[in-house]
C-alpha positions in Angstrom: 169.8 106.2 81.3 168.0 103.3 79.6 169.5 100.9 82.2 168.2 102.7 85.2 164.5 102.4 84.5 164.8 98.7 83.6 166.6 98.0 86.9 163.8 99.8 88.8 161.1 97.8 87.1 162.6 94.4 87.8 162.4 94.8 91.6 158.9 96.3 91.4 157.6 93.4 89.2 159.2 90.9 91.6 157.6 92.7 94.6 154.1 92.7 93.0 154.4 89.0 92.0 155.6 88.0 95.5 152.9 90.1 97.1 150.2 88.4 95.0 151.7 85.0 95.7 151.8 85.7 99.5 148.1 86.8 99.4 147.0 83.7 97.5 148.8 81.5 100.0 147.5 83.5 103.0 143.9 83.2 101.7 144.2 79.5 101.1 145.6 78.8 104.6 143.0 81.1 106.2 140.2 79.3 104.4 141.6 75.9 105.5 141.7 76.9 109.1 138.2 78.4 109.0 136.8 75.1 107.6 138.6 73.1 110.3 137.2 75.4 113.0 133.7 75.2 111.6 133.8 71.4 111.4 135.1 71.1 115.0 132.3 73.5 116.2 129.7 71.4 114.4 131.0 68.2 116.0 131.0 69.7 119.4 127.4 71.0 118.9 126.2 67.5 117.9 127.8 65.9 120.9 126.1 68.3 123.3 122.5 67.2 123.3 121.4 70.3 125.2 122.2 72.4 122.2 119.6 70.6 120.0 116.5 72.5 119.1 113.3 70.5 120.0 110.2 72.2 118.7 107.2 72.5 121.0 104.2 70.6 119.9 101.1 72.8 120.0 97.8 71.0 120.6 95.1 72.7 118.5 92.5 70.7 120.4 91.1 68.9 117.4 90.3 65.2 118.0 89.2 62.4 115.7 88.7 59.2 117.6 87.0 55.9 116.8 85.1 53.7 119.3 81.8 52.8 120.8 79.6 55.4 122.4 77.9 54.6 125.7 76.0 56.8 128.2 78.0 58.2 131.1 76.4 57.6 134.5 79.2 59.2 136.5 77.8 62.4 137.9 81.2 63.8 138.9 82.1 64.4 135.3 80.2 66.9 133.2 79.9 64.6 130.1 76.8 62.8 128.9 78.6 60.0 127.1 81.8 58.0 127.0 83.8 56.6 124.1 85.4 53.2 124.4 87.9 51.4 122.1 87.5 47.8 120.9 89.2 46.6 124.1 86.6 48.4 126.3 89.2 51.0 127.4 87.9 54.5 128.0 89.2 56.8 125.3 87.2 60.0 126.0 84.3 61.6 127.7 81.9 63.2 125.2 79.6 66.3 125.3 77.5 67.8 122.5 75.1 70.7 122.1 72.5 68.4 120.4 71.1 64.9 120.6 73.8 63.4 118.2 75.3 61.4 121.1 72.0 59.9 122.2 71.2 58.8 118.7 74.7 57.2 118.3 74.6 55.2 121.6 75.9 51.6 121.1 77.3 52.2 117.7 81.0 52.0 116.6 81.6 55.5 115.2 84.3 58.0 114.5 83.9 61.1 116.7 85.2 64.4 115.4 85.4 67.3 117.8 87.6 69.6 119.9 89.2 69.2 123.3 86.9 70.9 125.9 88.9 70.0 129.0 90.6 67.1 130.8 88.8 65.1 133.4 90.2 64.3 136.9 91.3 60.9 135.6 93.4 62.5 132.8 90.9 61.5 130.1 90.0 64.1 127.5 86.5 65.6 127.5 85.7 66.2 123.8 83.0 68.6 122.5 81.6 66.6 119.6 81.0 68.4 116.3 80.4 65.5 114.0 79.9 61.7 114.1 80.7 59.3 111.3 79.1 55.9 111.4 81.4 53.0 110.6 
């Protein structure tokens, strides 16, 4: 009787050891394949430029531009003044609720304001909030 329980335990122990060994090997192989698949998917995504996320830039309308303020004589545009850069290129049309633009005519300044609209020639019309003298 003492031989029979010992012989039943040996196959049971071998079965448990082989089962554990099989599970460890299966997990290792499964993790290896999962990593290979993930790397391949990442490479395919990087090759496909359409899959890239490009954030949309939202324009808050805030403007800070430097230039020379001159009066606007063009009656087709609802702006009292123009802002020119140092190369005499038109940067923006300017409007304000007070006489700040009139007092700044001919000076090189930094204009701080918000986009009011865009003129027919694709130049910003800026509502001036503040002017800094240079």
